N, C-alpha and C positions, 0 to 999 in steps of 0.2 A: 698529370698526364696530358694536359692540353698544351701541345707544343706546335710551333709552326711546321709547315711541310718541309722547308729547307733548314731543318734544325742541324746543329753541329753533329759531327760524327759520334762523339761520345754520348750525347743525348739520344741520338737515333739508335745506337746499339743498346742502350739501356731500355728504351721503349720496346724494341724488338724482343729483347730477352724477357722483359716483364710480360709481354703479351704471350710469349711461348709458354711461360709458366702458368698464366691464366688459362690458356687453351688446354694445357695438360690437366688442370684442376677441373675442367668441364667434362673430362672423359671419366665416367663412372664405372664402366665395364670395358675390359680389353683396352685399357688406356695406353699401355706401352705399345701394343701392336698398331693401334690407330695413329698414335703420335709418329711412329717411325714410317708408317705408310704415307703420312702427309709430308715428311721430310724426303722420302723417296720421290713423291710427286714433284717436289721442288728441285731436286737434284738430278733427276733422270736426264739422260742425253736425248734431245730431240722431243718432238711431240709425243704425248701419251696415246698409244693406240689400243693397248690391252692392259688389263690389270695385272696379269701374271708377269709382264715384263718389268713391273716395278720391283719385283722380288730380286731382280738381278742387280739392282743398285746397291752400292756399298753401305748406304745409310739404312737399308732395310736388313736387319740382322736376324730376321726370322724367315721361316719357310713360307711357301705359298699357301699351305694349309692354314697357318696362323692368320694370314691376311684375309682369306675368305671367311674364316670363323669370326674374325673381328668385325667384318662388315655384316655378317649375318646375325651375330649375337651381341655386338657392341652397343654402347649407350653413350650418347653425347647429350648433355643438358642444354637445349637451345636458349632457355631464358637467361642462364648465366653467361652464355657466349654472346648473346645480344647486348648485355650490359658491358661486357668487355670490349666489344666493337664500338659501342657508343662512347666509351671513355678514352679512345685513342685520339691522337691529333686529327683534327677535322679540317679539310680544305675549305676555302671560302672563295667567293667571287672577287672581282676586282675592287668593288666598293666595300668589302668586308662582310657581306651578307652570306648567310648560309643558303645554299641552293640544293634542293633535293630533287631527284628525278626518279620516277616510278615507271616501270614497264614490265611486260610479261615476255618471258622466253620459254620456249617449249622443248621438252625432252620427248622426242617422238619415239613411240614404241608400237609401230604397226604390226610387228610380227610377234607380239606377246599377248595372245588371246586369254591366257590364264592370269594375267596381271590385273589386279583390281584398281578401282578408282581412276580409270583412264577416261579422258574426255576427247572430243573431236577438236583438235587444235587447228587454227587457221594458218595456212602456209601460203605465202605469196608466190605466184608463178613468174617466170621470166618472160612470158609472152603477153603480158598485160593482165588486167583484172579478170579476164575470162579464163585464164589458166590457173587461177587460185584453187587450192585443194584443202580438204579437211581430213587430217591424218590423226589417228588415235595416239594419244600420248599424255604426258603429265605437264600441265602448264604451271610455271613458277612465276610469282610476282616478286620482283626484286626492287629494293629501294637503295639508292646510292647518293652520296654527296659529290657534287661536281666541283671541279677546279676552274681556275681562270685560265684564259688563253687556249691555244690549240694544243691538246694533249690527248693521250689515250689512257690516262689514269683516272679512276674514280675510286671513291671509298665505299665499298659495299657494306651496308648496315643491316640488312634484313632480307629474308627470303621466306616466302609462304607458298605452299603448294595448294592450288585451287582444286577442290573436290567436286564431285558431280552435283551435290546438293547445295553448293555455295553460291551466294549472290556476289558477283565480281565487284560491284560497287560497294556493298557492305564490307566485304573482306578488305578491299583497298582502304576504305575509311578507317577501319579498325587498325590496320597495319600502320598507316600514316600517323594516326593518333599515338600509338605506342612508341613509334620511332621519335616523334617530336617530344613526347614526355621524357623519354630516356635522354635525349640531347639536353633538355633543360635541366634534368637531374644531374647530368654530368658537368654542368657549368658552361656549356657552349653558348647558351643564350641567357641574357639577363634582362631584367626589366628596363625598358628604355631603348633597347636595341631595335634595329629594323626587323620587320616581319620576315619569317623564313619563306623563301620562294619555293613552291612546289610546281615543277613543270612536268607535263605529260602530253603524250601524243593523242591524236583523235582515237576514239573508241572509249574514252572515259567520260563519264557524266560529270563535267566540271562544276555545273551549278549545284548538283546534289552534294558533291564533296565540299563545296564552299559552304553550303548550308549546314552540313553535319559538323564540320570543323570550325564553325564560326567562333567558338569559345577559345580557340587556340591562336597564338600569334603567327598565323600562316596566311599566305596569299597564293591562290591557285592561278596558274597560267596554263591554259589548255588550248590545244589546237582544235579547231572546229572545221567541219566540212564546208565546202564552198557552195553547197545547196541549202544551207540553213537560212532561216529568217529570224531577224532580231527586231525588237520593238523599242520605241522611244517612250519617254514619259508623256502622260496625257496633257501636261501643262496645267495652267490654272483652271479651276472649274468654271463652267459657263452656265448661266441660268437661261432656261428656255421656257416658253409658255407651257410646254407639257411637263416640265420638271423631270423627274426620273432619277435613276441612279447615276452618280458621276462615273466617268470613264476611268478604267484602271490601266489602259494601254493607249499609247499614242500611235504615231505613224509607223509604217512598216518599212524596214530596210532589208531588201532581199540581196544577199551577197552576190548572186549571179547576175543581177540586173543593175547596172550602174545608174540607170535613170531614176532608181528609187533611193539613191544615196543623197542625203542632205549634206550640208557643208560640214566637214570634219572640224573638230575642236582643236586638233593639233596635227601638224604636218612637219616631218623631219626628212632630211636627206643626208646620207652618210656615205663616204667613199671607203670601200673595203678592198682587201687584197685578193680575196678568192671569188667574190661575187660581183665585183664592179660597184656600181652606184646602187645603194639601197634606199628606197623611198618608203616611208612609213606614214600611214594615215590613221588617226585615232578618233573614235567617236565616244564621247563620255556618256555615262548613265544609260547604257543599253542593256536590255534584259530579254531573255527568251520567254515564250509563252509556255507555261507549264500545264500539264494535263494529268489527270488522276489515272495514271497507269505506270507500270514499272515500279520504280522506287517510291513514287508519290501516291501509290494506291492506298496505303494505310495512313496517310497524313490525317491527323485528328482535327485540325482546325477547319472552320467552315470554308475559308478561302485559301487557296494556295498562295505562298509568298511571292513577292516580286523581288527578284535578286538582281540588283544593279551591278554593273561592271563596265569595263572599258573594252571596246571592240577595236582591234588593231589589224590593219591590212599592210602586209609587207610585200614589196615587189622589188626584185633584184634584176640586174641586167642579164646575168647568165649564171649558170651553175658551173662547178669545176669541170673542165673539159669542153667549155664553150657550148654546153647544152642549154636549150631553151628552158626558162624558168617560169613556172606558173605562180600566181599570187598565193601568199600564205596568210591565212586568217587565224588570229589568236583572240582569246577572251580572257581578260584578267578580272579577278573578283574585287579589285580596288578601283575606286573612282577618283576623279580630279587629279589625273596624272599630268605632269609636266612633260615637255619635249625630251628632257634627259631621262625621265622615268620611262617613257615609251621606248627609247633606244635601249635601255637596260633590259626591258622585258623581252624584246625580240632577240637581242644578243644572247641573253641567258637561255632562251629556248633553243637556239642553234647549238649551244653547248650540250644539249640533251643527247645529241647523236654520239657523244663520247661513250655513252652507255652501250651503244651498238658495237663499238670496238671491243668493249669488255666482254660482251656476250660471245663475240667471235673468238677472242683469246681463250675464254673458258672452255669453249667447245673444241676448238682446233688444236690448241697447244696443251692445255691442262687435261683434256679428255673428259670434260664433264659428262657428256652424253654417250661416252664410249662403252661403259660397262652394260652388259645385258642382264641387269638385275630383274628379279621378278616382283618382289614386294615393294610397295611404295615407301614403307618406313626405311628400307635399305637405301632407296634413292634419296630420301631426305638426309640420311647420315652422310652419304657420299657428297651431296650438294654442300653441306656445311664444311666438309673437309676441303673441298675445292675453294670455297669462300675464304677459309682460313689461310690456305696457301696463297691466294691472291693478296690477302691482307699483309702477309709477311713479305711478299715481294714489294708492296707499296712502302712498307716501313724500312726496307733495306735499299731503297733506290739511291740514297746518298752514300751507301757503303760499298756498292758494287763497282767493279772496274769494267771498262768498256771492252769486253771480249768479242769484238766484231769480226765478221767474215771479211775476206779481202775485197769483196765487191760492195761492202756496205760503207756508208758515209760515217766518219767519226762524229761522236756526240760528246758534249761536255758532261762531267760528272754531275749527277742530279737531274739530268735531262734524258736519261736512258728510257727506252721503251720497256714494257713488262717482259718481253721475250729476252732482251739483253740482260736485264737484271737476273733473270732465272739462270742464265748461263754461268754467272759468277756466284750464285748463292751457295754452291758447294764449298767455296773458299770462305764464305761468311759464317756458315753454320758452326764450325768448331769454336768460334769466338763467342757464340751465344749460349744461352742456357740449354742444357741437355737433360731434362728431368726423367726421360724414359730409362727404365731399369735395364741392365745388361742381361740378356738371356743366359740360361745355364749352358755350359759347354757340352758338347756331345760326349757320350760314354766312350772312353778310350779302349775299353777291354773288348775281348772277343764276344761275339754273339750279342744278345739283347741286354740292355741294362738290367740291374737287379730289380728295379721297380716295375718292370714291364709285366704285361698280363701273362704271357707264356711262361716267364720265369716264376711268377707266383704260382701258377698252376703246377709247374714241375716241382717247386719246393713243397707244396702241400702234398703232392703225390709221394715224394720221397719220405716225408714225415709219416705219412700213413703207412707206408711199407715198413718203416722202422718200428712203429708202435705195434703193428700186427705181428712182426717177427718176435718182439719181446713178449707179447701176450702168449704166443704159441710156445715159446721156450718156457715161460713160467708154468703154463698148464702141463707141459711134459714133465717138468721137475716135480710138480705136485702128484702126478700120476705115479711116478716112480717111487716117491716117498710113501704113498698109500700102499703100493704093492709090497714093499719091503716090510 
C-alpha cells in the first residue's frame, strides 16, 4: 500500500477502491447509510450547507430519516480506521523525510447550552489581539503529513477531541506517539532513515513533547514567542575559593533584546519567490529554564532536565502582498545542525500553513462544522466521515479531470486542488468499489406495505373477529343440539 503520491492511474484506482472497502469494514452499525452519506458528501454540488441537502444527491439512495438515524445510532471504529489511514501512500518532504504537523481546529457551538463536553475555544479577532474571543465549542487536535512544495494537500492521519478534563500537552504527546508507532508499523519508516519531523505552532510546549517522545525517532520543531528567554551552556566548570555547586545554566539570550545575542553558530541567506530574501540565524545548544509547574509539577527526579536544542531566527523581506514581516523564532530539539539543516527546518515549518488551507476546506466546502448536532459522540462520527471524504479526494487526485469554471486557470492533471477533484469525483465513483447494499424498493401496492404496523394491527383485528364468529356459531350449534 505504500505508493508514491504521483502513482499511475491503475495503482491509484486500486488504492482508492481498497481504502473504500476498508472504510466500509470500519462501519459496525448503520454501515450502508453512513457509507452512502460519505459518497453524497463527495458528490454533492457546491459546498455543503445542511445535512438534509445531502439526501438529494443521487448517490444517497435512502431517505433523510435513515441519514439522521445513522448519525445518531451509527458506529465507526476509530482504531481500525486509524490503521487504514496510516497504511495509505504517505507524502514526504523534498529530502524524502516524513513531516507531520499537529494543530487544533475548533467546532464552535455557542448556541448549544445542552451539549456536553464543551470548552472555551480561543478565536482570533480581525482587529488585533485585543479583539480575540473565547467561544464555547469542541476543539479537535488533528495530525497530518505534509507534502513538498506549494500545495493545499495534506494527508490527515488522526483526530482527537479535547475534553474538559484533558491536559492538552499530555493528549498531544499520546496522539503523536500513536501516530508515529502506526507509521512505523505500516513500513513508512525503517531503521537508519532520517528522524520524523514534527512541526507545530506556538501554544505547544515543545520542550515537554521532546522529552516525552525522546524514545521515538522524531524531532520537534516548534515556534516560540518573541518574548521568551533562552539559556546557553555554563561552559567548563571553574574553581573558586568558595567552591560551591557548579552552574547548570550559562548566559541569557533574550529574544526581544538583540544586545543579549551572542555570535550565532550558523547564518544562511536564501532567495525565495514569495518572501524575498530570507535570512536565518541559528544558535546551537540553547535550552529554556524549566520550572516545577504545569507538566513538570510531578517530575520525580531531584533536578529538572536540561533539554538542548537549536534556536533559529528567520527574517524575510516581506510577506505576500508586500506586508511588513516580523521575525520568526523556532526551536528544534536537535543540536549540531548545518546550514542546510537549518534551511530545511524553517522551510518545513512554512509548509505547516498548508494545514490551515485544509481546515478551511473542511469547514467551508465539506461542511465539517455545519451540522447542529447535540452529542459529542455524534460530532466525532461526523468528523471521521469528513476525514474519510478528504482522504478519498487525495487518493483520486490523479484520476479526476479538470472541471474548471470559465474564470479559473487550467491546471495539469495531478495538480488539481481539493475543490476541483471533488467536482469530478461523481465520475470516478462508479469505477471504484461500491460495497454498500442496495436498499429495498418501495412497496408498489396501495396503502401501507404488509409489514407495516397498521397493517399488522388490522390483520390481528380481522383474525380476532373471525375466531369470535366461529366460537359463537359453535356455541349456537351446541345449544340447538342440547334442546333437541
